[in-house]
C-alpha positions as MATLAB code, in Angstrom:
seq = 'MGYPLPQASVMAAPLHVLVYGSLDAGICDTYRFGMHQAALAKLGVEMRGLTDFALGVPADAGDSMDAAFASDGLVFDRSEIDWADVLVFRRFYLTQWSCRDCALVSPKQVELERHRDRFGHQISEPDRLIRPLFTAFERYPELLRGRAVVYESDDDLLNVKAWNGVSRRIAPEREIIERMVRRADLVTVTTPVLADRHRRFNDEIRVIRNAVEPSWYDVAPGGDPAPGDPRLVYYAKPNRMRDYDVCRPAVDELVRQFPDARRVWLGALDAPAGGSPAPVIAAVDEVGPYVNGPAAFSRSLATARPDIGLAPLVGDEFDQGKSELHWLEYTMAGAATVATRMPGGGPFDAIRDGVDGLLAGNRAEWLAALTSLASSRTMRDEIAGRAHERVLAEYTVEARAPEWADAYRWAADHAGRAVGGRIHALGELPAAMIGTEARAALDHRRRMRDEAAAAPARLAGMRGDRLACWPASDAIDPLVSVIVPVVDESDELVRRCLRSILTGSHARVEVVIATTAGEMAQRLTPVAEADPRIRVVAVDGPLTEPSSTDVARSAWTGRLLDAALGSATGAWVAPLGPEAEFEPDHIEVLLGVAVEHDLEFVYGQAVVDLGTGQRLVLGAWPPNPDGVLTGGTELFSRRLSAVAHFDPEAWREAESAGWRFWRSLLEAGCRTASIEVAVTNIRLLEPAPGRPADAADMPMTDSPARTSRMRAVARRQARQDAARSR';
ca = [
      30.673   27.450   -6.450;
      28.219   25.566   -4.246;
      28.591   25.283   -0.689;
      29.546   21.991    1.222;
      26.204   19.864    1.970;
      25.252   19.085    5.505;
      26.041   15.680    6.931;
      23.120   13.317    6.871;
      22.338   10.774    9.503;
      21.696    7.203    8.147;
      20.294    4.535   10.408;
      20.901    0.916    9.851;
      18.405   -1.713   10.778;
      18.408   -5.569    9.991;
      14.977   -5.671    8.264;
      12.733   -2.600    7.224;
       9.039   -3.103    6.926;
       7.121   -0.203    5.266;
       3.143   -0.362    5.679;
       1.267    1.675    3.079;
      -0.960    3.440    5.177;
      -1.140    4.291    9.025;
       0.061    2.094   11.902;
      -2.541    3.307   14.404;
      -5.255    5.467   12.776;
      -7.817    2.711   13.003;
      -8.602   -0.605   15.102;
      -7.116   -2.889   12.329;
      -4.217   -0.688   12.022;
      -3.301   -0.865   15.552;
      -3.999   -4.576   16.161;
      -2.315   -5.679   13.106;
       0.819   -3.211   13.072;
       1.080   -0.500   15.523;
       0.919   -2.407   18.727;
       3.543   -4.788   17.487;
       6.044   -1.856   16.484;
       8.142   -1.854   19.623;
       8.317   -5.585   20.112;
       9.432   -6.047   16.475;
      12.097   -3.572   16.832;
      13.333   -5.612   19.664;
      13.538   -8.613   17.251;
      15.324   -6.515   14.541;
      12.369   -5.437   12.583;
      11.843   -1.822   12.047;
       8.342   -0.911   10.813;
       6.932    2.508    9.915;
       3.862    3.616    7.995;
       3.574    5.516    4.704;
       1.095    8.257    5.247;
       2.824   11.392    3.757;
       3.876   11.453    0.229;
       6.510   13.843   -1.213;
       5.246   14.688   -4.643;
       6.518   16.884   -7.305;
       3.324   18.487   -8.637;
       3.375   20.253  -11.960;
       2.921   24.094  -11.876;
      -0.011   23.897  -14.386;
      -1.884   21.611  -11.962;
      -2.464   24.477   -9.598;
      -4.271   23.457   -6.389;
      -6.084   20.452   -7.813;
      -4.617   17.262   -6.907;
      -6.884   15.320   -9.367;
      -5.166   17.553  -12.073;
      -1.776   16.805  -10.637;
      -2.309   12.945  -10.701;
      -3.581   13.312  -14.109;
      -0.598   15.077  -15.324;
       2.498   13.149  -16.787;
       4.780   15.634  -14.936;
       3.817   14.320  -11.510;
       7.037   13.026   -9.773;
       6.597   10.734   -6.691;
       9.638   10.622   -4.342;
      10.296    6.951   -3.633;
      12.759    7.343   -0.921;
      10.452    5.637    1.604;
       9.977    2.819   -0.620;
      13.811    2.581   -1.056;
      14.039    2.354    2.702;
      11.967   -0.657    2.902;
      12.780   -4.345    2.462;
       9.151   -5.461    2.645;
       6.164   -3.337    1.397;
       2.941   -4.173    3.076;
      -0.467   -3.264    1.671;
      -3.515   -3.792    4.039;
      -7.173   -4.508    3.893;
      -8.398   -1.742    1.504;
      -7.974    1.857    0.477;
     -10.617    4.410   -0.396;
     -10.027    5.734   -3.879;
     -13.264    7.599   -4.057;
     -14.664   10.556   -1.951;
     -16.532    9.246    0.902;
     -18.498   10.520    4.074;
     -17.128    9.469    7.469;
     -20.598    9.425    8.944;
     -22.675    7.630    6.678;
     -20.320    5.699    4.299;
     -21.683    7.577    1.259;
     -19.160    7.319   -1.677;
     -18.714    9.044   -5.086;
     -16.018    9.621   -7.596;
     -17.250   13.183   -7.666;
     -15.983   15.756   -5.193;
     -18.688   18.110   -5.727;
     -21.404   15.621   -4.875;
     -19.852   14.849   -1.561;
     -19.286   18.577   -0.847;
     -23.067   19.123   -1.345;
     -23.755   16.210    0.978;
     -21.529   17.599    3.694;
     -23.136   21.169    3.360;
     -26.655   19.535    3.656;
     -26.175   17.218    6.406;
     -23.073   18.560    8.343;
     -21.179   15.329    7.784;
     -17.372   15.093    7.647;
     -16.006   13.845    4.179;
     -12.732   12.225    3.212;
     -10.664   12.774    0.178;
      -9.719    9.797   -1.680;
      -6.265    8.058   -1.861;
      -5.141    9.088   -5.521;
      -1.699    7.384   -5.253;
      -2.517    3.617   -4.462;
      -3.987    2.682   -7.911;
      -1.205    4.113  -10.132;
       1.444    3.091   -7.655;
       0.314   -0.512   -7.305;
      -0.605   -0.703  -10.992;
       3.121    0.413  -11.757;
       4.441   -2.372   -9.552;
       2.259   -4.915  -11.172;
       3.333   -3.972  -14.731;
       7.111   -3.298  -13.766;
       7.875   -5.460  -10.988;
      11.598   -4.116  -11.312;
      10.465   -0.891   -9.713;
      10.340   -2.549   -6.501;
      14.144   -3.450   -6.965;
      14.084   -6.807   -5.024;
      11.687   -5.709   -2.233;
       8.822   -8.154   -1.057;
       5.090   -7.359   -1.059;
       2.787   -8.493    1.386;
      -0.885   -8.062    1.681;
      -2.545   -8.289    5.094;
      -6.331   -8.519    6.037;
      -8.296   -9.227    9.029;
     -11.538   -9.499    7.324;
     -13.217  -11.173    4.487;
     -13.445   -7.952    2.393;
     -14.552  -10.011   -0.658;
     -17.743  -11.000    1.195;
     -18.909   -7.743    2.781;
     -22.614   -7.743    3.205;
     -25.156   -4.948    2.886;
     -25.748   -4.589    6.565;
     -22.206   -3.755    7.190;
     -21.620    0.100    7.588;
     -18.513    0.170    5.338;
     -20.036   -2.219    2.433;
     -20.530    0.787    0.128;
     -16.996    2.080    0.637;
     -15.533   -1.395    0.077;
     -17.688   -2.216   -3.127;
     -15.653   -0.045   -5.404;
     -12.355   -1.459   -4.131;
     -12.984   -5.033   -4.559;
     -11.142   -5.080   -7.856;
      -7.867   -3.639   -6.373;
      -8.160   -5.760   -3.317;
      -8.166   -8.950   -5.427;
      -5.098   -7.656   -7.341;
      -3.265   -6.890   -4.178;
      -3.887  -10.499   -2.952;
      -2.798  -11.912   -6.109;
       0.353   -9.992   -6.372;
       1.642  -10.470   -2.778;
       4.622  -12.614   -2.316;
       2.911  -13.513    1.113;
      -0.670  -12.901    2.614;
      -1.158  -12.565    6.291;
      -4.667  -13.189    7.868;
      -6.077  -13.426   11.129;
      -7.896  -16.959   10.989;
      -7.901  -20.271    9.228;
     -11.125  -19.418    7.646;
      -9.712  -16.331    5.970;
      -6.734  -18.290    4.845;
      -8.849  -20.748    3.050;
     -11.031  -17.691    1.441;
      -7.760  -16.098    0.033;
      -6.149  -19.306   -1.126;
      -7.921  -19.180   -4.481;
      -5.915  -16.085   -5.169;
      -2.547  -16.813   -3.570;
      -1.081  -19.995   -2.430;
       1.413  -18.574    0.227;
      -0.723  -17.441    3.325;
       0.076  -17.318    6.943;
      -2.529  -17.015    9.849;
      -1.051  -14.687   12.450;
      -3.884  -14.434   14.981;
      -4.692  -11.063   16.780;
      -2.954  -10.081   20.017;
      -3.755   -7.971   23.073;
      -1.772   -5.506   25.109;
      -2.469   -6.352   28.703;
      -1.454   -2.924   30.012;
      -4.328   -1.434   28.193;
      -6.791   -2.951   30.557;
      -5.249   -1.838   33.848;
      -7.709    0.135   35.722;
      -7.570    1.485   39.368;
      -9.073   -0.780   41.789;
     -11.900    0.236   44.257;
     -14.491    3.044   43.573;
     -18.185    2.360   43.506;
     -19.483   -0.963   42.294;
     -20.977   -0.995   38.777;
     -24.625   -1.620   38.990;
     -26.068   -4.820   38.156;
     -25.183   -8.469   39.047;
     -24.237  -10.037   36.609;
     -23.363   -7.357   34.124;
     -23.862   -8.745   30.683;
     -21.774   -6.540   28.314;
     -21.724   -6.266   24.399;
     -19.616   -3.789   22.425;
     -20.312   -2.793   18.835;
     -21.637   -0.056   16.733;
     -25.448    0.180   16.403;
     -25.521   -1.492   13.031;
     -24.580   -4.694   14.852;
     -28.174   -5.061   16.202;
     -28.662   -7.705   13.710;
     -26.013   -9.780   15.640;
     -27.269   -9.028   19.003;
     -30.703  -10.129   17.973;
     -29.082  -13.563   18.011;
     -28.695  -13.571   21.738;
     -31.352  -10.997   22.756;
     -34.063  -13.308   23.625;
     -31.836  -15.374   25.838;
     -30.567  -12.123   27.439;
     -33.952  -10.710   27.975;
     -35.326  -14.070   29.452;
     -32.279  -14.178   31.815;
     -33.245  -10.673   32.982;
     -36.659  -11.852   33.854;
     -35.329  -14.665   35.824;
     -32.466  -12.507   37.374;
     -33.687   -9.146   37.921;
     -30.420   -7.746   39.331;
     -28.821   -8.499   35.918;
     -28.026   -5.503   33.660;
     -27.657   -5.373   30.009;
     -24.770   -2.985   28.873;
     -24.022   -1.907   25.148;
     -20.671   -0.014   24.679;
     -20.036    1.793   21.520;
     -23.657    2.779   20.434;
     -23.481    6.594   20.968;
     -21.756    8.784   18.238;
     -20.249    5.933   16.407;
     -19.097    7.044   12.830;
     -21.208    5.228   10.091;
     -22.601    3.081   12.688;
     -26.490    3.643   12.216;
     -29.015    4.858   14.702;
     -28.624    4.294   18.508;
     -32.210    4.299   19.176;
     -32.929    0.555   18.711;
     -29.939   -0.027   20.878;
     -31.162    2.332   23.678;
     -34.543    0.567   23.566;
     -33.010   -2.895   23.982;
     -30.616   -2.559   27.037;
     -30.427   -0.917   30.375;
     -26.965    1.019   29.889;
     -25.586    2.539   26.770;
     -21.911    3.460   26.492;
     -20.266    6.093   23.930;
     -18.204    5.072   21.068;
     -14.694    5.480   22.193;
     -11.954    5.927   19.567;
      -8.571    4.222   19.726;
      -8.133    0.576   20.905;
      -6.095    1.611   23.999;
      -8.855    3.984   25.242;
     -11.569    1.606   24.343;
      -9.840   -1.155   26.214;
      -9.654    0.880   29.360;
     -13.298    1.772   29.087;
     -14.176   -1.929   28.556;
     -12.309   -2.872   31.825;
     -14.035    0.062   33.633;
     -17.272   -1.256   32.723;
     -16.595   -4.300   34.866;
     -18.102   -6.829   32.764;
     -19.179  -10.346   34.399;
     -20.248  -11.921   31.307;
     -19.096  -10.806   27.753;
     -21.441  -11.246   24.745;
     -20.123  -12.371   21.347;
     -23.092  -13.205   19.156;
     -22.873  -13.432   15.279;
     -25.548  -14.094   12.606;
     -23.144  -16.329   10.894;
     -22.965  -15.265    7.297;
     -19.778  -15.555    5.070;
     -18.413  -12.235    6.349;
     -18.980  -13.198   10.099;
     -17.282  -16.677    9.443;
     -13.946  -14.765    8.578;
     -13.878  -12.546   11.715;
     -11.466  -13.123   14.434;
     -11.881  -14.088   18.175;
     -11.089  -10.467   19.398;
     -14.302  -10.123   21.321;
     -13.315  -13.106   23.517;
      -9.739  -11.786   23.899;
     -10.873   -8.289   25.074;
     -13.658   -9.554   27.393;
     -11.156  -12.059   28.929;
      -8.588   -9.190   29.571;
     -11.400   -7.096   31.081;
     -12.245  -10.033   33.508;
     -15.461  -11.449   31.963;
     -16.414  -14.796   30.917;
     -17.276  -15.010   27.267;
     -20.444  -16.513   25.518;
     -20.038  -16.715   22.040;
     -21.640  -17.940   18.847;
     -20.906  -21.525   17.491;
     -20.931  -21.659   13.797;
     -21.481  -24.674   11.485;
     -18.565  -24.967    9.198;
     -16.215  -23.127   11.405;
     -16.067  -19.559   12.777;
     -14.040  -17.063   14.792;
     -14.769  -18.579   18.134;
     -13.466  -22.034   17.312;
     -10.579  -21.107   19.276;
     -12.534  -21.151   22.475;
     -12.438  -24.392   24.466;
     -16.104  -24.871   25.186;
     -16.690  -25.036   28.852;
     -13.088  -24.513   29.759;
     -12.244  -20.947   28.799;
     -15.695  -19.801   27.412;
     -18.971  -21.127   26.457;
     -20.254  -21.541   22.911;
     -23.911  -21.556   21.870;
     -25.574  -22.533   18.502;
     -29.145  -21.505   19.178;
     -31.451  -19.759   21.639;
     -31.622  -22.712   23.854;
     -27.990  -22.955   24.057;
     -27.737  -19.269   24.748;
     -30.124  -19.246   27.592;
     -28.435  -22.324   29.178;
     -25.079  -20.926   29.093;
     -26.085  -17.405   30.556;
     -28.173  -18.992   33.217;
     -25.343  -21.266   34.179;
     -22.930  -18.293   34.554;
     -25.491  -16.027   36.036;
     -26.148  -18.756   38.587;
     -22.571  -19.226   39.779;
     -20.036  -16.537   40.243;
     -17.504  -19.383   40.930;
     -18.131  -20.615   37.523;
     -17.672  -17.254   36.100;
     -14.434  -16.598   37.711;
     -13.011  -20.044   36.899;
     -13.918  -19.749   32.991;
     -12.624  -16.086   32.988;
      -9.525  -17.190   35.100;
      -8.652  -20.004   32.590;
      -9.084  -17.794   29.751;
      -6.980  -14.989   31.201;
      -4.025  -17.569   31.716;
      -4.510  -18.834   28.207;
      -4.588  -15.182   26.589;
      -1.511  -14.426   28.479;
       0.305  -17.389   27.426;
      -0.816  -17.158   23.649;
      -2.180  -14.046   22.586;
       0.163  -11.244   23.861;
       2.131   -8.941   21.883;
       5.204  -10.695   22.917;
       3.900  -13.924   21.951;
       2.817  -12.734   18.580;
       5.671  -10.422   17.456;
       8.064  -13.432   16.673;
       5.383  -14.767   14.206;
       5.352  -11.408   12.483;
       9.005  -11.083   12.307;
       9.175  -14.599   10.792;
       6.654  -13.717    8.268;
       8.529  -10.547    7.137;
      11.780  -12.208    6.861;
      10.303  -15.197    5.033;
       8.682  -12.428    2.536;
      12.054  -10.789    2.165;
      13.823  -14.078    1.415;
      11.263  -14.771   -1.194;
      10.665  -11.263   -2.920;
       9.444  -11.806   -6.508;
       7.837  -15.264   -5.988;
       4.440  -13.792   -7.041;
       5.687  -12.577  -10.335;
       8.270  -15.183  -11.266;
      11.230  -13.421   -9.981;
      11.063  -10.487  -12.416;
      12.897   -8.105  -10.228;
      15.816   -5.825  -10.897;
      17.064   -6.359  -14.373;
      17.304  -10.130  -14.097;
      14.120  -11.151  -16.147;
      12.293  -14.138  -15.555;
      13.968  -16.364  -12.877;
      13.657  -19.966  -12.556;
      11.668  -20.827   -9.304;
      14.718  -22.207   -7.739;
      16.591  -19.112   -8.123;
      14.057  -16.569   -6.811;
      14.857  -17.181   -3.094;
      18.664  -16.993   -3.827;
      18.364  -13.573   -5.705;
      15.896  -12.123   -3.004;
      18.308  -13.032   -0.276;
      21.256  -11.503   -2.489;
      19.225   -8.314   -2.751;
      18.474   -8.144    0.889;
      22.151   -8.758    1.789;
      23.197   -6.099   -0.523;
      20.783   -3.372    1.091;
      21.894   -4.483    4.527;
      25.556   -4.040    3.736;
      24.759   -0.673    1.982;
      22.859    0.354    5.155;
      25.801   -0.726    7.543;
      28.445    1.074    5.510;
      26.200    4.321    5.239;
      25.763    4.131    9.187;
      29.453    3.814    9.639;
      30.612    6.252    6.991;
      30.282    9.566    9.097;
      32.292    8.169   11.963;
      34.981    7.078    9.637;
      35.103   10.355    7.815;
      35.269   12.266   11.134;
      38.098    9.997   12.352;
      40.122   10.667    9.175;
      39.522   14.311    9.609;
      40.723   14.743   13.116;
      41.148   18.344   13.921;
      41.223   19.271   10.304;
      38.327   20.570    8.101;
      39.249   17.862    5.322;
      40.249   14.251    5.649;
      43.457   14.776    3.620;
      46.749   15.991    5.089;
      48.663   19.196    4.292;
      51.296   17.239    2.135;
      48.383   16.275   -0.184;
      48.186   20.036   -1.565;
      51.834   20.126   -2.592;
      52.057   19.121   -6.268;
      50.205   15.601   -5.623;
      50.121   12.669   -7.659;
      46.599   12.406   -9.362;
      45.264    8.944  -10.194;
      42.870    8.876  -13.125;
      41.014    5.761  -13.182;
      39.625    4.666  -16.434;
      36.982    1.668  -16.652;
      37.112   -0.096  -20.032;
      34.418   -2.672  -20.633;
      34.579   -3.267  -24.504;
      35.000    0.130  -25.756;
      37.048    0.592  -29.010;
      40.866    1.178  -29.181;
      40.064    4.678  -30.615;
      37.839    5.813  -27.924;
      40.339    4.714  -25.380;
      43.320    6.450  -27.146;
      41.262    9.493  -27.393;
      40.489    9.448  -23.511;
      44.101    8.787  -22.630;
      45.456   11.597  -24.835;
      43.280   14.025  -23.098;
      44.663   12.979  -19.803;
      48.201   12.669  -20.670;
      48.476   16.063  -22.377;
      46.863   17.939  -19.563;
      48.273   20.836  -17.567;
      48.643   18.909  -14.257;
      51.990   16.837  -15.002;
      51.912   14.425  -12.125;
      49.297   11.791  -13.063;
      49.074    8.181  -13.258;
      46.528    6.511  -15.306;
      44.980    3.338  -14.003;
      42.758    1.403  -16.726;
      40.713   -1.363  -15.204;
      39.556   -3.846  -17.778;
      38.049   -7.325  -18.172;
      40.453  -10.147  -17.995;
      41.354  -11.787  -21.121;
      41.262  -10.189  -24.574;
      40.603   -6.815  -23.336;
      43.483   -6.763  -21.138;
      45.656   -8.166  -23.771;
      44.669   -5.440  -26.369;
      45.271   -2.761  -23.899;
      48.562   -3.796  -22.693;
      50.441   -2.347  -25.669;
      48.777    0.939  -24.751;
      50.247    0.852  -21.222;
      53.783   -0.210  -22.391;
      53.948    2.853  -24.579;
      53.751    5.206  -21.451;
      55.187    4.483  -17.890;
      52.262    6.587  -16.444;
      49.705    3.883  -17.535;
      48.957    0.661  -15.802;
      46.470   -2.003  -16.731;
      44.516   -3.896  -14.152;
      42.742   -7.026  -15.231;
      39.496   -7.922  -13.558;
      37.753  -11.051  -13.436;
      34.073  -11.161  -13.907;
      31.366  -12.204  -11.283;
      29.837  -15.739  -11.464;
      26.509  -14.435  -12.500;
      25.521  -11.010  -13.854;
      22.143   -9.373  -14.871;
      20.765  -10.546  -18.236;
      20.001   -7.039  -19.450;
      23.012   -5.802  -21.502;
      22.925   -2.293  -20.240;
      22.655   -3.288  -16.568;
      25.368   -5.937  -16.964;
      27.591   -3.295  -18.533;
      26.751   -0.890  -15.467;
      27.562   -3.661  -13.107;
      30.958   -4.238  -15.023;
      31.879   -0.505  -14.726;
      31.209   -0.425  -11.143;
      33.487   -3.669  -10.710;
      36.235   -1.932  -12.899;
      36.051    1.489  -11.051;
      36.224   -0.281   -7.765;
      39.312   -2.270   -8.756;
      40.915    0.706  -10.154;
      40.353    2.893   -7.009;
      41.854    0.083   -5.129;
      44.977   -0.010   -7.337;
      45.435    3.812   -7.308;
      48.267    5.263   -5.471;
      47.948    8.965   -5.962;
      46.650   11.529   -3.283;
      43.652   12.333   -5.452;
      41.417   10.473   -7.801;
      39.836   11.608  -11.062;
      37.490    8.868  -12.729;
      36.999    9.296  -16.526;
      34.815    7.017  -18.666;
      36.414    6.037  -22.073;
      33.836    7.814  -23.960;
      34.698   11.118  -22.508;
      37.734   13.555  -22.693;
      39.134   16.032  -20.009;
      39.763   19.653  -20.762;
      43.350   20.478  -20.718;
      43.222   22.114  -17.150;
      40.693   19.619  -15.720;
      42.842   18.382  -12.857;
      44.388   21.834  -12.445;
      41.198   23.693  -12.019;
      39.393   20.986   -9.601;
      42.580   20.483   -7.530;
      42.999   24.117   -6.956;
      39.506   24.542   -5.926;
      39.625   21.636   -3.551;
      43.011   22.784   -1.952;
      41.835   26.506   -1.689;
      38.485   25.513    0.016;
      39.579   22.453    2.013;
      37.133   20.387    0.041;
      37.237   16.532   -0.126;
      35.170   16.166   -3.212;
      34.665   18.783   -6.056;
      33.187   18.466   -9.555;
      32.639   20.633  -12.765;
      30.554   20.738  -15.633;
      30.584   18.236  -18.643;
      29.456   19.749  -22.142;
      27.779   16.816  -24.161;
      27.474   17.305  -27.778;
      24.430   15.361  -28.786;
      25.129   15.492  -32.438;
      22.086   17.141  -33.594;
      23.089   20.795  -32.953;
      22.185   20.504  -29.312;
      24.602   20.920  -26.399;
      23.825   19.564  -22.894;
      25.441   20.932  -19.800;
      25.551   18.643  -16.947;
      26.858   19.978  -13.547;
      23.909   20.656  -11.441;
      24.081   21.835   -7.774;
      22.938   20.143   -5.478;
      24.008   17.105   -7.434;
      21.456   14.521   -8.897;
      21.771   11.577  -10.969;
      20.300   13.451  -14.045;
      22.062   16.687  -13.417;
      25.704   15.654  -13.183;
      28.160   13.556  -15.162;
      29.523   10.880  -12.771;
      32.830    9.210  -13.844;
      33.986   12.201  -15.597;
      33.665   15.572  -13.759;
      34.768   14.932  -10.423;
      37.979   14.895   -8.449;
      38.268   13.549   -4.814;
      40.751   12.649   -1.963;
      41.755    8.963   -2.292;
      41.220    8.617    1.526;
      37.586    8.783    0.724;
      37.946    5.190   -0.440;
      37.547    4.247    3.199;
      34.188    6.107    3.390;
      32.369    4.783    0.352;
      33.294    2.501   -2.670;
      32.080    2.079   -6.240;
      29.462   -0.637   -5.768;
      29.250   -3.266   -8.671;
      25.576   -3.986   -7.239;
      24.417   -0.558   -7.507;
      22.122   -1.834  -10.310;
      20.079   -3.648   -7.757;
      18.897   -0.042   -6.567;
      18.549    1.256  -10.115;
      21.732    3.312   -9.778;
      24.865    3.571  -11.552;
      28.094    2.797   -9.511;
      29.221    6.331   -9.940;
      26.182    7.927   -8.615;
      25.879    5.530   -5.742;
      29.546    6.556   -4.826;
      28.678   10.226   -5.027;
      25.445    9.647   -2.999;
      27.279    7.845   -0.329;
      29.771   10.476    0.281;
      27.160   13.331    0.238;
      25.244   11.530    2.944;
      28.303   10.872    4.859;
      28.860   14.661    5.179;
      31.762   15.058    2.714;
      32.853   18.440    2.044;
      31.738   18.815   -1.345;
      31.282   21.713   -4.014;
      30.524   22.241   -7.516;
      32.184   24.937   -9.941;
      30.426   26.230  -13.004;
      33.434   25.402  -15.353;
      33.616   22.801  -18.131;
      36.006   20.506  -17.307;
      35.034   17.521  -19.491;
      33.341   16.958  -22.935;
      31.453   14.189  -24.694;
      30.358   13.927  -28.260;
      27.408   11.649  -29.005;
      27.856   11.315  -32.664;
      26.079    8.709  -34.879;
      27.045    7.500  -38.298;
      24.977    8.354  -41.176;
      22.135    5.712  -42.105;
      23.327    2.831  -44.175;
      27.006    3.709  -43.821;
      29.382    2.069  -41.309;
      31.048    4.450  -38.732;
      34.825    5.328  -39.241;
      37.209    6.810  -36.798;
      36.054   10.450  -37.555;
      32.325    9.984  -36.737;
      32.374    7.076  -34.485;
      30.034    7.541  -31.498;
      32.036    8.804  -28.524;
      29.962    6.460  -26.154;
      29.412    2.745  -26.789;
      26.837    2.392  -24.116;
      23.187    2.993  -25.874;
      21.826    3.346  -22.280;
      23.973    6.272  -21.505;
      23.264    7.929  -24.902;
      19.624    7.480  -24.328;
      19.787    8.838  -20.889;
      21.587   12.014  -21.872;
      19.235   12.596  -24.759;
      16.146   12.192  -22.260;
      18.015   14.595  -20.019;
      18.273   17.132  -22.743;
      14.689   16.718  -23.675;
      13.634   17.347  -19.953;
      15.804   20.449  -19.890;
      14.444   21.831  -23.043;
      10.868   21.533  -21.836;
      11.809   23.282  -18.452;
      13.553   26.103  -20.414;
      10.431   26.407  -22.514;
       8.277   26.562  -19.590;
      10.450   29.230  -17.933;
      10.303   31.391  -21.118;
       6.608   31.280  -20.843;
];
């Protein structure tokens, strides 16, 4: 017998956003996700990153992850994805081996290892999961089960130039970047330029500009003044010398006119994949180290005491897609910004020229702007002050978080838009129905979370000072309700099922048959009239149901089980599908174990005759959806109906209503155990080819999906047994 499972803690949240990757490992991660996490939580949006993957690795893969991912036996734990309402893919993912110091990439591990040993560089393993995972979502949208897909980018990664330190890393990923943009239900970008660039792949794009966190720029006042008046500051890796050359002649001329001026470059020393710092050192008066982490860098920028912030760009296609982040950061550090004006639009179009910054389009304009600021501290202070007021009003995390929250909510409400609504088992939906179905899926997930969050307290309240939720009187010759859902099964199947119940060793039973209203209810009424222990409950169908026959059947079964449970009057409940039969002592054995050990839920084994000389035994511990027979092997206290119910919409999460019921009780902390005793049997017999089935060799289940699933489980068990024997 198994032991009671521990109680699980389940948190409910209005909207769950899962970012594939880190929220704060890099600058882009932080500015687009991590820095908004707390503010979004206040708005009812819970965000987390997916960085650690629980994988079931085949034993024959050894220590090789490449071999593991090439194996058909790899199993991915999708619990994190199931947690989400919105799944976000960002920028790009490295799917080849790469060097952190020089951006060398190769599909061959050994090549990067030789490179590491020769140069002492650090190398990174590739992300092996993103391609098979995303490909699966493209081919089988129903795997997302109604969850939205968002793609986020703050750079024009489809126009990265050779001068950029990461161009070699991005080049092999261009194909999957395009696929992610096309597949997304919503694309979020930092600027209107990026929105225009991505619109050829996707027509649903939102511009959500970058934000700053003001507290990052707080530095202690006082101390020795920084040398130079004014201090002209530029920050970048050394490979951005090409941009600095845009303003360098004007900066050098200014220094000749104002000998006290000081040229400062932050981030040139020890910058990964950033090029040689030698040209930088030769070009400026003061060089600062590369500071990792946006918060730490922001403090270092403020500590540098900039008077004038330099934001030059050459102005190629990639540059045009960048954001105004330099202006935001210089402003928060107290500087007046001079930035490049680009023909055709660019990142610094957000600056109001002459009001909260200065724009320059050529060498003469750069020199004029720098000279005017260097000549007047008052002008510098006025421009910096107006910029500071505007940034605090428009660009803080608090100002930006509502835009993110609204975007994620819109995406959740339009899940499936990018694939014609092919989600769940609903097939291709009309455009007008996609939003309705997406909201229904979201509402369902929220209800399930709320119920899961409340379930442990409900269970504890029913227990009081007892171990179990049922009173002592429920242990004394109790009435047991056997609930039987009948969708459209044959009369012969139903009669066999009922016979096994009514001839059992526990005499005090009632049988509640829940069936579809109309013809089925009329057909079963004579059966109920033949024995006073049988009742028929007629259940009306939903207004809409899944188009897949198997899924619609599963939904109907859940609806019928829920109705039967609501109508049951016994102290204990034992479900039984009409394709199965109880062993004579089924109830007696399970009830005896439950009473003896103060259990609330107990189950035994089912023996399935596959009709091919094979016998499949179901009854695993701990329980799992493939290892147990739900709706046939369990007995539980009817009081648990206040903790969980049979969910007719469990199909939305690719679950049966029976397994959803089991899982909900387990997560609530229900006192559960299994016994290694066969209490139920099923025969999966098939008629001979070309001959109609008669009563003797009729399939004992009318559900092709259930038959197929049991055969698949049997094949899996056979493979596992063979592996163990080797």
